[in-house]
C-alpha positions as CSV (number, residue, x, y, z in Angstrom):
1,X,-6.2,-23.1,1.5
2,X,-7.4,-20.0,3.8
3,X,-9.6,-17.8,2.1
4,X,-8.1,-14.2,3.0
5,X,-7.2,-11.3,0.9
6,X,-5.3,-8.0,1.4
7,X,-6.0,-4.9,-1.0
8,X,-2.5,-5.1,-2.4
9,X,-2.8,-8.9,-3.1
10,X,-6.2,-8.3,-4.8
11,X,-5.1,-6.0,-7.0
12,X,-2.3,-8.0,-7.9
13,X,-4.5,-10.5,-9.1
14,X,-6.6,-8.0,-11.0
15,X,-3.9,-6.5,-12.6
16,X,-2.3,-9.7,-13.6
17,X,-2.9,-13.4,-12.0
18,X,0.8,-14.6,-12.6
19,X,2.1,-11.6,-10.7
20,X,-0.2,-12.9,-8.1
21,X,1.0,-16.2,-8.0
22,X,4.9,-15.2,-7.6
23,X,4.1,-13.2,-4.7
24,X,1.6,-15.5,-2.7
25,X,2.4,-18.9,-3.8
26,X,6.0,-19.0,-5.2
27,X,7.0,-16.0,-2.7
28,X,10.0,-14.9,-4.8
29,X,12.3,-12.5,-3.1
30,X,12.0,-8.8,-4.3
31,X,15.0,-6.5,-3.9
32,X,13.7,-3.4,-2.3
33,X,13.4,-0.5,-5.1
34,X,14.3,3.0,-4.2
35,X,10.7,4.2,-4.5
36,X,9.2,1.8,-2.4
37,X,12.1,2.4,0.1
38,X,11.4,6.1,0.1
39,X,7.9,5.4,0.5
40,X,8.4,3.2,3.7
41,X,10.7,5.8,5.1
42,X,8.5,8.7,4.5
43,X,5.3,6.7,6.1
44,X,7.4,6.1,9.1
45,X,8.6,9.5,9.6
46,X,4.8,10.5,9.1
47,X,3.8,8.1,12.0
48,X,6.7,9.6,14.2
49,X,5.5,12.9,14.1
50,X,2.5,12.3,16.1
51,X,4.7,11.0,19.0
52,X,5.8,14.9,19.2
53,X,3.8,17.2,21.4
54,X,1.1,19.3,19.1
55,X,3.0,22.5,19.3
56,X,6.4,20.7,18.2
57,X,5.2,19.1,14.9
58,X,6.9,21.3,12.6
59,X,8.6,20.6,9.3
60,X,12.0,21.3,11.1
61,X,11.2,18.4,13.6
62,X,9.8,16.1,11.0
63,X,13.0,16.5,8.7
64,X,15.0,15.9,11.7
65,X,13.4,12.4,11.9
66,X,14.5,11.2,8.6
67,X,17.9,9.9,9.3
68,X,17.0,8.1,12.4
69,X,14.1,6.6,11.1
70,X,16.0,5.4,8.2
71,X,18.8,4.0,10.5
72,X,15.8,2.0,12.5
73,X,14.8,0.8,9.0
74,X,18.1,-0.4,7.9
75,X,18.5,-2.3,10.9
76,X,15.6,-4.2,10.4
77,X,16.3,-4.8,7.1
78,X,20.0,-4.6,5.7
79,X,19.2,-5.1,2.1
80,X,18.1,-1.2,2.1
81,X,21.7,0.0,3.0
82,X,22.9,-2.6,0.2
83,X,20.2,-0.9,-2.3
84,X,21.4,2.7,-1.5
85,X,25.0,1.7,-2.0
86,X,24.6,-0.4,-5.2
87,X,22.8,2.8,-6.6
88,X,25.2,4.8,-8.2
89,X,23.0,8.1,-8.8
90,X,22.0,8.1,-4.9
91,X,24.2,9.2,-1.9
92,X,22.9,9.6,1.6
93,X,22.4,13.2,1.1
94,X,20.5,12.9,-1.8
95,X,18.4,10.1,-0.5
96,X,17.7,12.2,2.8
97,X,16.9,15.0,0.6
98,X,14.4,13.7,-1.5
99,X,12.6,12.2,1.2
100,X,12.4,15.5,3.3
101,X,10.9,17.3,0.2
102,X,8.2,14.9,0.5
103,X,7.8,15.5,3.9
104,X,7.7,19.3,3.6
105,X,5.0,18.9,1.1
106,X,2.7,16.8,3.4
107,X,3.0,20.2,5.7
108,X,1.3,22.3,3.0
109,X,-1.4,19.7,2.7
110,X,-2.2,18.9,6.3
111,X,-1.5,20.4,9.5
112,X,-0.5,18.1,12.1
113,X,-0.6,20.4,15.1
114,X,-4.6,20.3,14.7
115,X,-4.6,16.4,14.3
116,X,-5.0,13.8,16.8
117,X,-5.2,10.5,14.9
118,X,-7.4,7.7,16.6
119,X,-5.0,5.0,15.4
120,X,-1.8,5.1,13.1
121,X,-0.5,2.0,11.1
122,X,-3.6,0.1,12.5
123,X,-3.9,-3.4,11.5
124,X,-7.6,-4.0,10.5
125,X,-9.1,-7.5,9.7
126,X,-12.5,-8.7,9.5
127,X,-14.3,-12.2,8.1
128,X,-17.4,-11.9,5.6
129,X,-18.8,-15.2,5.1
130,X,-15.6,-17.1,5.6
131,X,-13.4,-14.7,3.6
132,X,-10.7,-13.0,5.6
133,X,-10.2,-9.3,4.8
134,X,-7.1,-7.7,6.2
135,X,-4.8,-4.5,5.7
136,X,-3.0,-1.7,7.1
137,X,-4.2,1.4,7.3
138,X,-1.8,5.0,7.7
139,X,-4.0,6.8,9.7
140,X,-7.5,6.9,11.4
141,X,-9.0,10.0,12.5
142,X,-12.3,10.3,14.2
143,X,-13.7,13.8,14.8
144,X,-15.3,14.7,18.2
145,X,-18.7,14.4,16.5
146,X,-17.9,10.8,15.8
147,X,-17.0,11.0,12.0
148,X,-14.5,8.5,10.8
149,X,-12.0,9.4,8.4
150,X,-9.6,6.9,6.5
151,X,-6.2,8.5,5.4
152,X,-3.5,6.9,3.5
153,X,0.0,8.5,2.3
154,X,1.0,7.9,-1.3
155,X,4.7,9.1,-2.1
156,X,3.8,8.9,-5.9
157,X,1.8,11.2,-7.9
158,X,-1.9,11.5,-8.3
159,X,-3.0,8.9,-11.1
160,X,-4.1,10.1,-14.4
161,X,-7.6,10.6,-15.7
162,X,-9.3,7.1,-16.0
163,X,-7.0,5.5,-13.1
164,X,-8.6,7.1,-10.1
165,X,-10.9,3.8,-9.5
166,X,-8.1,1.6,-9.5
167,X,-6.1,4.5,-6.9
168,X,-9.4,4.3,-4.8
169,X,-9.7,0.2,-4.8
170,X,-7.4,0.1,-1.5
171,X,-9.3,2.8,0.5
172,X,-12.8,1.3,-0.6
173,X,-11.5,-2.1,0.6
174,X,-10.6,-0.5,4.0
175,X,-13.9,1.2,4.4
176,X,-15.5,-2.3,3.6
177,X,-13.4,-3.9,6.5
178,X,-14.3,-1.0,9.0
179,X,-17.9,-1.2,8.0
180,X,-18.0,-4.9,8.4
181,X,-16.2,-5.0,11.9
182,X,-17.8,-1.9,13.3
183,X,-21.1,-1.4,11.2
184,X,-20.4,2.1,10.5
185,X,-19.5,3.2,7.0
186,X,-16.6,5.5,7.4
187,X,-17.4,9.3,6.7
188,X,-14.6,9.7,4.4
189,X,-11.7,8.2,2.2
190,X,-8.6,10.4,2.0
191,X,-5.8,9.6,-0.5
192,X,-2.8,12.0,0.1
193,X,-0.5,12.0,-2.6
194,X,3.1,13.5,-1.6
195,X,4.5,13.5,-5.1
196,X,2.7,16.4,-6.5
197,X,0.6,17.8,-3.4
198,X,-3.0,16.0,-4.6
199,X,-5.8,14.9,-2.0
200,X,-8.2,12.6,-3.3
201,X,-11.4,12.3,-1.3
202,X,-14.4,10.2,-1.4
203,X,-17.2,9.3,0.6
204,X,-18.7,5.9,0.6
205,X,-22.0,4.7,1.4
206,X,-23.3,1.3,2.0
207,X,-24.4,0.6,-1.6
208,X,-20.9,1.2,-2.9
209,X,-19.2,-0.8,-0.3
210,X,-21.6,-4.0,-1.1
211,X,-20.6,-3.5,-4.6
212,X,-16.8,-3.7,-3.9
213,X,-17.7,-6.8,-1.2
214,X,-19.3,-8.2,-4.5
215,X,-16.2,-7.3,-6.6
216,X,-14.0,-8.8,-3.9
217,X,-15.7,-12.3,-3.9
218,X,-15.4,-12.5,-7.5
219,X,-11.7,-11.9,-7.3
220,X,-11.5,-14.4,-4.5
221,X,-13.7,-16.7,-7.0
222,X,-11.2,-16.3,-9.7
223,X,-8.4,-17.2,-7.6
224,X,-10.0,-20.6,-6.6
225,X,-10.4,-21.6,-9.9
226,X,-7.0,-20.6,-10.9
227,X,-5.6,-22.7,-8.0
228,X,-7.8,-25.6,-9.1
229,X,-6.9,-25.3,-12.9
230,X,-3.4,-24.4,-11.7
231,X,-3.5,-21.9,-14.4
232,X,-2.2,-18.3,-13.3
233,X,-1.7,-16.5,-17.0
234,X,-0.1,-13.4,-17.5
235,X,-1.9,-10.2,-18.3
236,X,0.7,-8.0,-20.3
237,X,0.1,-4.1,-20.0
238,X,2.3,-1.0,-20.0
239,X,2.6,-1.8,-16.4
240,X,5.0,-4.5,-17.3
241,X,7.7,-2.1,-17.5
242,X,8.0,-1.8,-13.7
243,X,7.4,-5.4,-13.1
244,X,10.4,-7.3,-11.1
245,X,9.1,-10.3,-12.3
246,X,9.3,-9.4,-16.0
247,X,12.5,-11.9,-16.4
248,X,10.3,-15.0,-15.3
249,X,7.1,-14.1,-17.6
250,X,6.6,-16.3,-20.5
251,X,5.0,-13.1,-22.2
252,X,8.7,-11.8,-22.5
253,X,10.1,-15.3,-23.1
254,X,10.9,-16.0,-19.5
255,X,10.1,-19.4,-17.6
256,X,8.3,-19.5,-14.4
257,X,9.3,-22.1,-11.8
258,X,7.4,-25.0,-11.4
259,X,4.3,-24.8,-9.4
260,X,4.4,-26.8,-6.3
261,X,2.2,-30.0,-5.9
262,X,0.2,-28.4,-3.0
263,X,-0.5,-24.5,-3.7
264,X,-1.0,-22.7,-0.6
265,X,-2.1,-19.1,-0.9
266,X,0.0,-16.8,1.7
267,X,-1.9,-13.2,2.0
268,X,0.0,-11.2,4.6
269,X,-1.2,-7.9,5.5
270,X,0.2,-5.0,3.3
271,X,3.5,-3.4,4.9
272,X,3.4,0.1,6.3
273,X,4.5,2.5,3.3
274,X,3.7,-0.2,0.6
275,X,3.2,2.5,-2.2
276,X,2.2,0.3,-5.3
277,X,1.7,3.7,-7.0
278,X,5.2,5.4,-6.5
279,X,6.9,3.9,-9.5
280,X,3.7,4.2,-11.8
281,X,3.5,7.0,-14.2
């Protein structure tokens, strides 16, 4: 078993070991949800905006990218077109309008004509004492003074009181990877919530990232223990209402598939636009 974690899979295990098992061991198919698909579409548009000259990065130009980016996504993943066709509440017009509203809100929060990202949709990976940490960062900004800002877009709403720590776990994870790769702690971690126009900013330090590293190692140790005992128990919570695996969960009368004789953990990188928050309250 190769020791490798992404922030999304680590968060899965922390939330519910059985959910982690379904995704990384059983590798069950997950039908795309409108919220996740919309997140992927908006992320794609916001990445493409920076291909335009700075003066042309306008809301109108960004909205004009929506149909083309959607067509490209559907070509890669035809099941997205099926998802749209099967949902009676969605039309192409309403689908594009919803994405355009999120894109418009971004322009009220940031001015892309004044930004020149150092990297976009950048894959990051490092190894810490045999444990591989990996993921995809939406945007990495480097100021002329050398300051580093890690930016992630979320198409949902900002978390309510008491949930900020869970929201920042992913960003602190990326901060840890960058620190271990470059020897420099990022100056700012920034979450941009397009659902309600909120920006959450966090300034990490070495002590904070060392604490996160210990947390991640503890998660991996717990995963190894679950593999050894072949015991991935459900952890029922109010988030179960949004879980696509609920019909298979024994906490709700379901029956999981048999575990394979040899357990293999597959921890791929998070996909661009992986908005785990977008369907949550």
